[in-house]
All heavy atoms as an XYZ file, in Angstrom:
867
protein
N       8.184     60.961    -28.090
C       7.019     60.223    -28.564
C       7.314     59.538    -29.894
O       6.606     58.640    -30.280
C       5.837     61.179    -28.695
C       4.539     60.502    -29.036
S       4.045     59.113    -28.021
C       3.904     59.862    -26.438
N       8.387     59.930    -30.553
C       8.732     59.288    -31.827
C       8.955     57.794    -31.640
O       8.631     57.003    -32.508
C       9.958     59.955    -32.430
N       9.510     57.368    -30.508
C       9.762     55.957    -30.265
C       8.452     55.171    -30.196
O       8.350     54.089    -30.759
C      10.558     55.760    -28.989
C      11.962     56.321    -29.084
O      12.515     56.383    -30.191
O      12.494     56.708    -28.032
N       7.448     55.694    -29.496
C       6.159     55.021    -29.394
C       5.491     54.963    -30.760
O       4.971     53.928    -31.158
C       5.250     55.720    -28.380
C       3.856     55.109    -28.208
C       3.945     53.653    -27.755
C       3.042     55.929    -27.238
N       5.527     56.051    -31.497
C       4.932     56.088    -32.831
C       5.580     55.036    -33.732
O       4.900     54.297    -34.437
C       5.102     57.486    -33.433
C       4.524     57.626    -34.814
C       4.768     59.021    -35.358
C       4.394     59.105    -36.807
N       4.724     60.388    -37.393
N       6.913     54.943    -33.693
C       7.623     53.956    -34.498
C       7.303     52.540    -34.069
O       7.150     51.642    -34.906
N       7.205     52.315    -32.759
C       6.876     50.995    -32.238
C       5.490     50.563    -32.707
O       5.311     49.439    -33.193
C       6.932     51.014    -30.707
C       6.589     49.698    -30.003
C       7.675     48.661    -30.231
C       6.388     49.943    -28.515
N       4.515     51.458    -32.604
C       3.137     51.135    -33.004
C       3.063     50.908    -34.508
O       2.382     49.992    -34.970
C       2.160     52.247    -32.544
C       0.772     52.022    -33.099
C       2.131     52.319    -31.026
N       3.811     51.699    -35.263
C       3.808     51.522    -36.725
C       4.429     50.186    -37.104
O       3.887     49.447    -37.926
C       4.557     52.665    -37.398
C       4.540     52.573    -38.911
C       5.242     53.749    -39.553
C       5.220     53.618    -41.067
N       5.941     54.701    -41.712
N       5.564     49.842    -36.497
C       6.241     48.604    -36.878
C       5.532     47.358    -36.350
O       5.480     46.343    -37.034
C       7.697     48.613    -36.420
O       7.779     48.569    -35.019
N       4.971     47.419    -35.163
C       4.363     46.220    -34.569
C       2.902     46.029    -34.959
O       2.453     44.905    -35.112
C       4.504     46.250    -33.055
C       5.953     46.202    -32.620
S       6.174     45.784    -30.905
C       6.159     44.004    -31.020
N       2.162     47.131    -35.093
C       0.721     47.014    -35.335
C       0.302     47.550    -36.711
O      -0.844     47.404    -37.098
C      -0.052     47.746    -34.239
N       1.214     48.205    -37.412
C       0.881     48.742    -38.728
C       0.000     49.969    -38.702
O      -0.542     50.373    -39.722
N      -0.145     50.584    -37.540
C      -0.983     51.768    -37.393
C      -0.114     53.006    -37.586
O       0.938     53.128    -36.979
C      -1.672     51.787    -36.014
C      -2.403     53.088    -35.774
C      -2.633     50.613    -35.899
N      -0.574     53.917    -38.440
C       0.242     55.068    -38.772
C      -0.306     56.378    -38.243
O       0.029     57.437    -38.732
C       0.408     55.137    -40.290
C       1.101     53.905    -40.825
C       1.527     54.057    -42.256
O       1.892     55.136    -42.682
N       1.482     52.970    -42.991
N      -1.134     56.324    -37.228
C      -1.673     57.544    -36.637
C      -0.556     58.370    -36.027
O       0.432     57.831    -35.541
C      -2.671     57.204    -35.539
O      -3.967     57.531    -35.922
N      -0.757     59.670    -36.034
C       0.193     60.563    -35.381
C      -0.053     60.515    -33.883
O      -1.184     60.666    -33.422
C       0.015     61.997    -35.892
C       0.465     62.191    -37.323
C       1.971     62.006    -37.491
O       2.748     62.409    -36.604
O       2.369     61.433    -38.520
N       0.995     60.278    -33.140
C       0.935     60.258    -31.687
C       1.876     61.323    -31.161
O       2.952     61.534    -31.710
C       1.379     58.893    -31.144
C       0.586     57.679    -31.621
C       1.274     56.390    -31.197
C      -0.828     57.729    -31.078
N       1.464     61.990    -30.105
C       2.327     62.986    -29.475
C       1.957     63.027    -27.999
O       1.212     62.189    -27.512
C       2.162     64.360    -30.141
O       0.823     64.800    -30.052
N       2.489     63.998    -27.287
C       2.169     64.134    -25.872
C       3.118     63.362    -24.992
O       4.292     63.190    -25.317
N       2.573     62.826    -23.896
C       3.389     62.159    -22.894
C       3.373     60.651    -23.013
O       3.049     60.097    -24.064
N       3.673     60.014    -21.902
C       3.772     58.554    -21.854
C       2.476     57.872    -21.425
O       2.429     56.656    -21.306
C       4.909     58.148    -20.917
C       6.265     58.612    -21.394
C       6.636     58.027    -22.750
O       6.490     56.834    -22.987
N       7.095     58.875    -23.649
N       1.423     58.665    -21.155
C       0.124     58.085    -20.837
C      -0.089     57.710    -19.389
O      -1.012     56.968    -19.063
N       0.732     58.246    -18.481
C       0.638     57.870    -17.072
C      -0.304     58.757    -16.259
O      -0.587     58.434    -15.107
C       2.019     57.884    -16.420
C       2.970     56.910    -17.046
N       2.771     55.554    -17.025
C       4.118     57.102    -17.733
C       3.746     54.946    -17.652
N       4.590     55.858    -18.109
N      -0.782     59.875    -16.837
C      -1.664     60.782    -16.101
C      -2.432     61.647    -17.106
O      -2.152     61.617    -18.303
C      -0.848     61.690    -15.169
O      -0.040     62.571    -15.924
N      -3.372     62.419    -16.587
C      -4.120     63.337    -17.451
C      -3.178     64.287    -18.183
O      -3.316     64.523    -19.375
C      -5.124     64.165    -16.630
C      -6.316     63.384    -16.151
C      -6.401     62.979    -14.818
C      -7.355     63.052    -17.009
C      -7.497     62.265    -14.364
C      -8.453     62.336    -16.567
C      -8.518     61.948    -15.243
O      -9.606     61.232    -14.805
N      -2.232     64.857    -17.438
C      -1.341     65.855    -18.023
C      -0.255     65.251    -18.898
O       0.420     65.973    -19.632
C      -0.714     66.717    -16.923
C      -1.769     67.567    -16.223
O      -2.692     68.068    -16.906
O      -1.685     67.722    -14.986
N      -0.073     63.923    -18.837
C       0.928     63.241    -19.664
C       0.246     62.263    -20.620
O       0.822     61.254    -21.017
C       1.930     62.513    -18.788
N      -0.994     62.585    -21.002
C      -1.755     61.696    -21.881
C      -1.091     61.563    -23.251
O      -0.445     62.490    -23.740
C      -3.178     62.230    -22.058
N      -1.266     60.388    -23.852
C      -0.827     60.164    -25.229
C      -1.867     60.806    -26.129
O      -3.047     60.454    -26.074
C      -0.724     58.659    -25.531
C       0.315     58.001    -24.612
C      -0.386     58.428    -27.004
C       0.280     56.478    -24.624
N      -1.453     61.755    -26.933
C      -2.378     62.465    -27.825
C      -2.491     61.694    -29.128
O      -1.492     61.433    -29.797
C      -1.894     63.901    -28.095
C      -1.793     64.682    -26.774
C      -2.829     64.604    -29.091
C      -1.089     66.025    -26.906
N      -3.717     61.308    -29.459
C      -3.989     60.628    -30.726
C      -4.580     61.655    -31.672
O      -5.634     62.227    -31.394
C      -4.970     59.460    -30.553
C      -4.440     58.454    -29.527
C      -5.229     58.779    -31.904
C      -5.428     57.357    -29.181
N      -3.894     61.904    -32.766
C      -4.384     62.868    -33.741
C      -5.265     62.164    -34.767
O      -4.960     61.054    -35.201
C      -3.212     63.600    -34.380
C      -2.501     64.439    -33.331
C      -1.085     64.807    -33.686
O      -0.511     64.286    -34.621
N      -0.518     65.711    -32.902
N      -6.362     62.798    -35.116
C      -7.344     62.228    -36.029
C      -6.815     62.296    -37.453
O      -6.694     63.369    -38.026
C      -8.665     62.991    -35.894
C      -9.797     62.329    -36.637
O      -9.601     61.412    -37.423
N     -10.999     62.801    -36.384
N      -6.510     61.138    -38.033
C      -6.039     61.105    -39.421
C      -7.171     60.813    -40.403
O      -6.943     60.702    -41.596
C      -4.906     60.089    -39.587
C      -5.345     58.654    -39.354
O      -6.522     58.363    -39.160
N      -4.388     57.741    -39.356
N      -8.401     60.681    -39.895
C      -9.553     60.447    -40.763
C      -9.656     59.017    -41.256
O     -10.555     58.696    -42.017
N      -8.748     58.144    -40.828
C      -8.753     56.759    -41.274
C      -9.033     55.810    -40.114
O      -9.958     55.014    -40.168
C      -7.397     56.388    -41.940
C      -7.366     54.922    -42.335
C      -7.130     57.282    -43.132
N      -8.232     55.906    -39.065
C      -8.353     54.988    -37.943
C      -9.167     55.622    -36.819
O      -9.079     56.821    -36.586
C      -6.963     54.612    -37.427
C      -6.206     53.761    -38.418
C      -4.729     54.097    -38.487
O      -4.318     55.193    -38.102
O      -3.998     53.236    -38.964
N      -9.944     54.800    -36.131
C     -10.681     55.289    -34.969
C      -9.727     55.405    -33.790
O      -8.705     54.712    -33.731
C     -11.822     54.336    -34.620
O     -11.319     53.130    -34.068
N     -10.054     56.276    -32.852
C      -9.187     56.405    -31.684
C      -9.144     55.105    -30.895
O      -8.129     54.757    -30.304
C      -9.586     57.593    -30.795
C     -10.906     57.456    -30.070
C     -10.984     56.804    -28.852
C     -12.065     58.009    -30.593
C     -12.189     56.684    -28.179
C     -13.265     57.905    -29.926
C     -13.328     57.233    -28.721
O     -14.513     57.119    -28.055
N     -10.251     54.348    -30.900
C     -10.267     53.085    -30.158
C      -9.295     52.076    -30.761
O      -8.599     51.370    -30.032
C     -11.679     52.512    -30.101
C     -12.589     53.343    -29.204
S     -14.258     52.666    -29.064
C     -14.897     53.032    -30.691
N      -9.221     52.028    -32.087
C      -8.277     51.088    -32.709
C      -6.838     51.524    -32.455
O      -5.959     50.685    -32.259
C      -8.550     50.937    -34.207
O      -8.301     52.131    -34.898
N      -6.587     52.829    -32.409
C      -5.232     53.316    -32.127
C      -4.864     53.019    -30.672
O      -3.747     52.578    -30.383
C      -5.097     54.817    -32.447
C      -3.717     55.338    -32.057
C      -5.358     55.077    -33.929
N      -5.807     53.228    -29.747
C      -5.541     52.904    -28.338
C      -5.153     51.438    -28.186
O      -4.155     51.111    -27.525
C      -6.780     53.182    -27.479
C      -7.098     54.629    -27.299
C      -8.430     54.866    -26.610
O      -9.273     53.948    -26.518
O      -8.638     56.009    -26.146
N      -5.926     50.554    -28.820
C      -5.644     49.115    -28.716
C      -4.308     48.781    -29.371
O      -3.562     47.951    -28.860
C      -6.753     48.282    -29.351
C      -8.137     48.330    -28.693
C      -8.127     48.368    -27.198
N      -9.385     48.149    -26.554
C     -10.224     49.091    -26.156
N      -9.971     50.349    -26.395
N     -11.330     48.784    -25.517
N      -3.992     49.441    -30.475
C      -2.712     49.203    -31.148
C      -1.544     49.642    -30.268
O      -0.514     48.960    -30.193
C      -2.671     49.927    -32.491
N      -1.705     50.772    -29.579
C      -0.653     51.249    -28.665
C      -0.467     50.236    -27.542
O       0.663     49.816    -27.240
C      -1.003     52.648    -28.094
C      -0.103     53.001    -26.923
C      -0.908     53.709    -29.177
N      -1.559     49.807    -26.915
C      -1.465     48.850    -25.810
C      -0.888     47.519    -26.277
O      -0.041     46.921    -25.605
C      -2.836     48.646    -25.160
C      -3.409     49.847    -24.420
C      -4.818     49.549    -23.929
C      -2.514     50.282    -23.277
N      -1.326     47.038    -27.438
C      -0.823     45.771    -27.965
C       0.672     45.878    -28.257
O       1.445     44.971    -27.912
C      -1.588     45.381    -29.228
C      -1.148     44.051    -29.764
C      -1.575     42.818    -29.351
C      -0.170     43.823    -30.773
N      -0.917     41.849    -30.059
C      -0.053     42.429    -30.936
C       0.611     44.661    -31.555
C       0.816     41.854    -31.856
C       1.486     44.085    -32.472
C       1.582     42.703    -32.615
N       1.094     46.977    -28.859
C       2.506     47.163    -29.195
C       3.360     47.232    -27.937
O       4.419     46.589    -27.855
C       2.699     48.430    -30.026
O       1.998     48.330    -31.253
N       2.926     48.001    -26.945
C       3.680     48.092    -25.694
C       3.714     46.745    -24.969
O       4.752     46.340    -24.437
C       3.078     49.166    -24.780
C       3.306     50.604    -25.210
C       2.479     51.553    -24.348
C       4.785     50.967    -25.136
N       2.575     46.051    -24.945
C       2.527     44.735    -24.302
C       3.442     43.741    -24.979
O       4.173     42.990    -24.322
N       3.443     43.732    -26.296
C       4.320     42.822    -27.035
C       5.781     43.165    -26.791
O       6.610     42.289    -26.585
C       4.014     42.895    -28.531
O       2.713     42.420    -28.779
N       6.089     44.456    -26.803
C       7.459     44.917    -26.578
C       7.953     44.528    -25.186
O       9.103     44.138    -24.996
C       7.525     46.433    -26.781
C       8.885     47.032    -26.558
C       9.898     46.869    -27.495
C       9.167     47.767    -25.410
C      11.153     47.405    -27.296
C      10.424     48.315    -25.194
C      11.406     48.135    -26.147
O      12.658     48.666    -25.945
N       7.054     44.607    -24.196
C       7.418     44.285    -22.807
C       7.136     42.825    -22.458
O       7.276     42.421    -21.306
C       6.654     45.198    -21.842
C       7.049     46.661    -21.981
C       6.246     47.513    -21.037
C       6.659     48.972    -21.156
N       5.962     49.815    -20.199
N       6.693     42.037    -23.466
C       6.408     40.615    -23.284
C       5.386     40.375    -22.168
O       5.598     39.587    -21.250
C       7.692     39.832    -23.014
C       7.507     38.353    -23.270
O       6.661     37.968    -24.061
N       8.278     37.531    -22.598
N       4.261     41.091    -22.250
C       3.199     40.910    -21.271
C       1.843     40.878    -21.961
O       1.697     41.349    -23.090
C       3.222     42.008    -20.214
C       2.818     43.360    -20.705
S       2.787     44.535    -19.323
C       2.113     45.955    -20.161
N       0.883     40.286    -21.284
C      -0.497     40.249    -21.767
C      -1.297     41.294    -21.001
O      -0.975     41.625    -19.862
C      -1.116     38.880    -21.517
S      -0.269     37.544    -22.344
N      -2.340     41.791    -21.603
C      -3.170     42.785    -20.935
C      -4.611     42.623    -21.386
O      -4.887     42.025    -22.426
C      -2.689     44.209    -21.250
C      -2.684     44.502    -22.717
C      -1.646     44.323    -23.584
C      -3.781     44.946    -23.516
N      -2.025     44.640    -24.861
C      -3.334     45.036    -24.852
C      -5.090     45.282    -23.234
C      -4.156     45.436    -25.901
C      -5.922     45.699    -24.287
C      -5.436     45.768    -25.596
N      -5.509     43.170    -20.591
C      -6.933     43.186    -20.916
C      -7.525     44.476    -20.380
O      -7.246     44.865    -19.243
C      -7.607     41.988    -20.255
C      -9.087     41.915    -20.474
C      -9.715     40.728    -19.765
O      -9.005     39.908    -19.156
O     -10.954     40.639    -19.815
N      -8.320     45.146    -21.192
C      -8.994     46.356    -20.731
C     -10.130     45.930    -19.809
O     -10.985     45.136    -20.197
C      -9.537     47.202    -21.912
C     -10.342     48.384    -21.403
C      -8.400     47.676    -22.808
N     -10.116     46.447    -18.580
C     -11.172     46.095    -17.634
C     -12.110     47.262    -17.352
O     -13.162     47.083    -16.772
C     -10.593     45.522    -16.320
C      -9.621     46.486    -15.655
C      -9.937     44.170    -16.577
C      -9.115     46.044    -14.283
N     -11.729     48.472    -17.784
C     -12.598     49.639    -17.624
C     -12.157     50.718    -18.598
O     -10.971     50.814    -18.928
C     -12.531     50.172    -16.194
C     -13.617     51.197    -15.893
O     -14.730     51.087    -16.458
O     -13.356     52.128    -15.110
N     -13.112     51.486    -19.067
C     -12.827     52.605    -19.972
C     -13.803     53.722    -19.667
O     -15.007     53.513    -19.646
C     -12.969     52.153    -21.430
C     -12.675     53.236    -22.430
C     -12.667     52.705    -23.865
O     -12.931     51.545    -24.116
N     -12.361     53.573    -24.801
N     -13.247     54.907    -19.396
C     -14.069     56.079    -19.100
C     -13.486     57.273    -19.829
O     -12.277     57.384    -19.972
C     -14.075     56.368    -17.598
C     -14.694     55.293    -16.745
C     -14.638     55.624    -15.266
O     -13.969     56.608    -14.877
O     -15.266     54.897    -14.485
N     -14.365     58.172    -20.243
C     -13.922     59.408    -20.881
C     -14.198     60.562    -19.939
O     -15.291     60.667    -19.376
C     -14.645     59.622    -22.230
O     -14.404     58.475    -23.051
C     -14.123     60.851    -22.940
N     -13.195     61.414    -19.741
C     -13.279     62.537    -18.818
C     -12.889     63.828    -19.531
O     -12.182     63.799    -20.530
C     -12.308     62.340    -17.635
C     -12.579     61.127    -16.835
N     -13.242     61.161    -15.641
C     -12.272     59.820    -17.047
C     -13.337     59.937    -15.162
N     -12.757     59.104    -15.987
N     -13.340     64.945    -18.981
C     -12.876     66.264    -19.405
C     -11.759     66.681    -18.462
O     -11.885     66.520    -17.251
C     -14.013     67.295    -19.327
C     -15.110     67.080    -20.332
C     -14.699     67.502    -21.736
O     -13.745     68.230    -21.951
N     -15.438     67.012    -22.709
N     -10.664     67.191    -19.016
C      -9.562     67.676    -18.182
C      -8.920     68.863    -18.883
O      -8.402     68.727    -19.991
C      -8.527     66.567    -17.954
C      -7.359     67.001    -17.134
N      -7.451     67.193    -15.763
C      -6.091     67.312    -17.482
C      -6.276     67.587    -15.315
N      -5.434     67.670    -16.331
N      -8.995     70.030    -18.260
C      -8.423     71.261    -18.825
C      -8.871     71.498    -20.266
O      -8.073     71.843    -21.134
C      -6.897     71.230    -18.749
C      -6.394     71.323    -17.324
O      -7.085     71.813    -16.432
N      -5.190     70.844    -17.095
N     -10.167     71.285    -20.522
C     -10.728     71.525    -21.848
C     -10.412     70.445    -22.874
O     -10.710     70.600    -24.049
N      -9.819     69.344    -22.448
C      -9.456     68.243    -23.343
C     -10.310     67.025    -23.000
O     -10.758     66.857    -21.871
C      -7.973     67.867    -23.186
C      -6.987     68.999    -23.260
C      -6.794     69.593    -24.614
N      -6.247     68.620    -25.550
C      -6.133     68.860    -26.844
N      -6.526     70.006    -27.358
N      -5.633     67.951    -27.646
N     -10.556     66.176    -23.979
C     -11.290     64.933    -23.759
C     -10.257     63.814    -23.601
O      -9.480     63.550    -24.511
C     -12.220     64.651    -24.934
C     -13.368     63.753    -24.558
C     -14.442     63.784    -25.614
C     -15.597     64.615    -25.261
N     -16.693     64.271    -24.596
N     -10.253     63.192    -22.412
C      -9.260     62.185    -22.083
C      -9.953     60.833    -21.877
O     -10.876     60.715    -21.071
C      -8.479     62.543    -20.796
C      -7.882     63.956    -20.879
C      -7.413     61.486    -20.504
C      -6.812     64.147    -21.912
N      -9.525     59.839    -22.633
C     -10.017     58.479    -22.486
C      -9.068     57.758    -21.528
O      -7.861     57.709    -21.773
C     -10.024     57.789    -23.856
C     -11.133     56.771    -24.011
O     -12.116     56.837    -23.249
O     -11.026     55.917    -24.907
N      -9.619     57.242    -20.428
C      -8.814     56.568    -19.412
C      -9.132     55.076    -19.471
O     -10.256     54.669    -19.211
C      -9.104     57.115    -18.002
C      -8.222     56.425    -16.969
C      -8.919     58.633    -17.953
N      -8.133     54.287    -19.847
C      -8.295     52.840    -19.903
C      -7.593     52.218    -18.708
O      -6.420     52.520    -18.452
C      -7.688     52.273    -21.186
C      -8.555     52.331    -22.445
C      -8.881     53.741    -22.845
C      -7.914     51.583    -23.564
N      -8.322     51.403    -17.974
C      -7.720     50.635    -16.892
C      -7.463     49.247    -17.442
O      -8.381     48.597    -17.971
C      -8.651     50.565    -15.667
O      -8.957     51.893    -15.244
C      -7.996     49.802    -14.523
N      -6.210     48.822    -17.360
C      -5.856     47.513    -17.892
C      -5.370     46.608    -16.772
O      -4.800     47.070    -15.782
C      -4.778     47.605    -19.001
C      -3.486     48.225    -18.479
C      -5.299     48.363    -20.205
C      -2.316     48.118    -19.439
N      -5.646     45.336    -16.939
C      -5.042     44.332    -16.079
C      -3.903     43.741    -16.889
O      -4.096     43.325    -18.036
C      -6.046     43.246    -15.714
C      -5.438     42.173    -14.819
C      -6.450     41.114    -14.452
O      -6.919     40.409    -15.361
O      -6.764     41.018    -13.258
N      -2.719     43.729    -16.308
C      -1.559     43.221    -17.039
C      -1.005     41.992    -16.340
O      -1.072     41.872    -15.118
C      -0.506     44.312    -17.197
C      -0.081     44.970    -15.919
C       0.831     46.146    -16.190
C       1.262     46.738    -14.846
N       2.236     47.770    -15.004
N      -0.507     41.069    -17.155
C       0.077     39.836    -16.660
C       1.412     39.616    -17.359
O       1.511     39.772    -18.566
C      -0.845     38.656    -16.944
C      -2.169     38.736    -16.229
C      -3.126     37.644    -16.646
N      -3.564     37.689    -18.035
C      -4.462     38.523    -18.536
N      -5.000     39.435    -17.760
N      -4.814     38.485    -19.791
N       2.412     39.229    -16.570
C       3.731     38.970    -17.139
C       4.357     37.787    -16.425
O       4.266     37.679    -15.204
C       4.619     40.206    -16.998
C       5.975     40.031    -17.639
C       6.750     41.322    -17.664
C       8.057     41.076    -18.402
N       8.672     42.273    -18.861
N       4.998     36.921    -17.195
C       5.674     35.765    -16.622
C       7.177     36.036    -16.604
O       7.745     36.452    -17.616
C       5.381     34.506    -17.442
C       5.979     33.243    -16.830
S       5.670     31.746    -17.794
C       3.894     31.668    -17.794
N       7.797     35.787    -15.457
C       9.246     35.986    -15.375
C       9.980     34.719    -15.833
O       9.356     33.720    -16.208
C       9.673     36.429    -13.971
C       9.499     35.364    -12.908
O       9.299     34.168    -13.245
O       9.576     35.720    -11.714
N      11.292     34.733    -15.770
C      12.112     33.619    -16.249
C      11.898     32.325    -15.458
O      12.166     31.238    -15.960
C      13.596     34.003    -16.210
C      13.921     35.121    -17.180
O      13.177     35.295    -18.165
O      14.923     35.828    -16.948
N      11.428     32.439    -14.231
C      11.165     31.255    -13.409
C       9.731     30.730    -13.575
O       9.336     29.802    -12.898
C      11.411     31.563    -11.918
C      12.877     31.714    -11.559
C      13.440     33.074    -11.944
O      12.746     34.082    -11.886
N      14.695     33.098    -12.353
N       8.944     31.348    -14.440
C       7.576     30.909    -14.681
C       6.565     31.486    -13.719
O       5.416     31.062    -13.692
N       6.978     32.463    -12.918
C       6.063     33.092    -11.962
C       5.334     34.234    -12.669
O       5.960     35.103    -13.287
C       6.827     33.606    -10.730
C       7.491     32.427    -10.000
C       5.896     34.380     -9.803
C       8.438     32.828     -8.903
N       4.009     34.210    -12.580
C       3.186     35.224    -13.237
C       2.881     36.339    -12.236
O       2.416     36.083    -11.128
C       1.868     34.617    -13.758
C       0.973     35.696    -14.359
C       2.153     33.528    -14.773
N       3.168     37.556    -12.633
C       2.798     38.710    -11.813
C       1.670     39.441    -12.524
O       1.617     39.493    -13.749
C       3.997     39.630    -11.587
O       4.502     40.096    -12.814
N       0.751     39.961    -11.719
C      -0.389     40.684    -12.279
C      -0.499     42.037    -11.595
O       0.039     42.254    -10.510
C      -1.710     39.914    -12.075
O      -1.958     39.780    -10.678
C      -1.667     38.550    -12.733
N      -1.198     42.926    -12.241
C      -1.442     44.238    -11.673
C      -2.367     45.021    -12.572
O      -2.706     44.582    -13.674
N      -2.792     46.152    -12.101
C      -3.618     47.033    -12.920
C      -2.872     48.338    -13.142
O      -2.002     48.721    -12.360
C      -4.987     47.321    -12.275
O      -4.785     47.916    -11.004
C      -5.821     46.060    -12.150
N      -3.230     48.988    -14.219
C      -2.603     50.259    -14.577
C      -3.602     51.065    -15.387
O      -4.391     50.503    -16.146
C      -1.355     49.983    -15.418
C      -0.660     51.216    -15.918
C       0.571     50.870    -16.763
O       1.086     49.758    -16.740
N       1.040     51.844    -17.514
N      -3.569     52.369    -15.220
C      -4.384     53.241    -16.054
C      -3.498     53.858    -17.126
O      -2.348     54.223    -16.862
C      -5.028     54.350    -15.223
C      -6.128     53.832    -14.327
C      -6.847     54.958    -13.622
O      -6.229     55.836    -13.052
N      -8.169     54.925    -13.661
N      -4.057     53.943    -18.340
C      -3.360     54.576    -19.455
C      -4.276     55.680    -19.976
O      -5.466     55.454    -20.212
C      -3.026     53.564    -20.575
C      -2.221     54.234    -21.674
C      -2.270     52.356    -20.012
N      -3.715     56.887    -20.140
C      -4.485     58.069    -20.494
C      -4.221     58.448    -21.943
O      -3.064     58.596    -22.353
C      -4.093     59.232    -19.575
C      -4.404     58.977    -18.122
C      -3.595     58.149    -17.345
C      -5.513     59.559    -17.530
C      -3.878     57.912    -16.003
C      -5.803     59.330    -16.188
C      -4.987     58.503    -15.424
N      -5.310     58.614    -22.727
C      -5.223     59.011    -24.124
C      -6.028     60.295    -24.325
O      -7.182     60.372    -23.917
C      -5.802     57.925    -25.038
C      -5.011     56.652    -25.078
C      -5.324     55.599    -24.228
C      -3.957     56.498    -25.965
C      -4.611     54.416    -24.269
C      -3.231     55.316    -26.010
C      -3.557     54.269    -25.153
N      -5.430     61.276    -24.973
C      -6.127     62.514    -25.328
C      -6.779     62.290    -26.690
O      -6.104     62.108    -27.699
C      -5.128     63.671    -25.396
C      -5.791     65.014    -25.643
O      -6.817     65.068    -26.367
O      -5.260     66.014    -25.138
N      -8.115     62.268    -26.702
C      -8.874     62.000    -27.931
C      -9.675     63.224    -28.374
O     -10.656     63.101    -29.109
C      -9.794     60.775    -27.743
C     -10.759     60.982    -26.576
C      -8.955     59.503    -27.552
C     -11.855     59.942    -26.474
N      -9.231     64.401    -27.955
C      -9.950     65.644    -28.223
C     -10.243     65.835    -29.713
O     -11.344     66.234    -30.086
C      -9.153     66.845    -27.676
O      -8.907     66.629    -26.282
C      -9.898     68.146    -27.876
N      -9.274     65.536    -30.582
C      -9.450     65.765    -32.024
C     -10.600     64.957    -32.612
O     -11.164     65.335    -33.625
C      -8.170     65.428    -32.787
C      -7.132     66.508    -32.719
C      -6.013     66.298    -33.727
O      -6.218     65.612    -34.751
O      -4.922     66.828    -33.468
N     -10.950     63.846    -31.988
C     -12.027     63.000    -32.501
C     -13.398     63.530    -32.125
O     -14.404     63.065    -32.629
C     -11.869     61.556    -32.000
C     -10.708     60.853    -32.637
C      -9.447     60.970    -32.089
C     -10.872     60.105    -33.775
C      -8.358     60.345    -32.661
C      -9.804     59.462    -34.364
C      -8.532     59.589    -33.812
N     -13.430     64.515    -31.238
C     -14.700     65.084    -30.795
C     -14.805     66.559    -31.143
O     -15.737     67.224    -30.718
C     -14.873     64.878    -29.286
C     -14.940     63.425    -28.933
N     -16.072     62.670    -29.100
C     -13.994     62.591    -28.444
C     -15.835     61.432    -28.732
N     -14.581     61.346    -28.331
N     -13.852     67.049    -31.914
C     -13.879     68.452    -32.328
C     -14.966     68.650    -33.378
O     -15.297     67.743    -34.138
C     -12.516     68.870    -32.890
N     -15.516     69.823    -33.420
C     -16.559     70.146    -34.388
C     -16.048     69.922    -35.805
O     -14.970     70.329    -36.172
C     -16.989     71.607    -34.236
C     -18.186     71.919    -35.069
C     -19.173     72.796    -34.343
O     -19.120     72.881    -33.125
O     -19.989     73.386    -35.037
N     -16.849     69.207    -36.581
C     -16.518     68.968    -37.977
C     -15.634     67.760    -38.203
O     -15.350     67.415    -39.334
N     -15.200     67.098    -37.130
C     -14.355     65.918    -37.321
C     -15.234     64.684    -37.427
O     -16.377     64.669    -37.019
C     -13.372     65.756    -36.171
O     -14.054     65.358    -35.000
N     -14.669     63.656    -38.002
C     -15.354     62.375    -38.066
C     -15.091     61.648    -36.772
O     -13.981     61.244    -36.493
C     -14.825     61.540    -39.245
C     -15.016     62.134    -40.623
C     -14.277     61.296    -41.657
C     -16.492     62.188    -40.959
N     -16.099     61.517    -35.921
C     -15.883     60.787    -34.676
C     -16.391     59.384    -34.786
O     -17.113     59.031    -35.688
C     -16.529     61.446    -33.480
O     -17.294     62.512    -33.726
N     -15.996     58.623    -33.795
C     -16.367     57.213    -33.768
C     -17.614     57.057    -32.954
O     -17.830     57.668    -31.970
C     -15.230     56.400    -33.140
C     -15.540     54.925    -33.253
C     -13.927     56.719    -33.783
């Protein structure tokens, strides 16, 4: 996860602590730790923007839902992604990205 944290810091200037998985499922959610400065929503967007820029693709959030999974609060973002190849052909698709935002909803924390 150090690579993602470094990418988000260098590309988006966001210094939140990130840990966990690659965000492909509930059990591999990207854990956003509450630093008391940035909202989890701004960190989620910074992660998506950084990954999109790194992979040279555009994306748009088309759905966002928060679920409980194994006692954790998981924010599931469905994104539509678009990428142009070297021949100018645009490919599109959807993908879900899972973020663990439990720390933002813990008792005594500053939530958004």
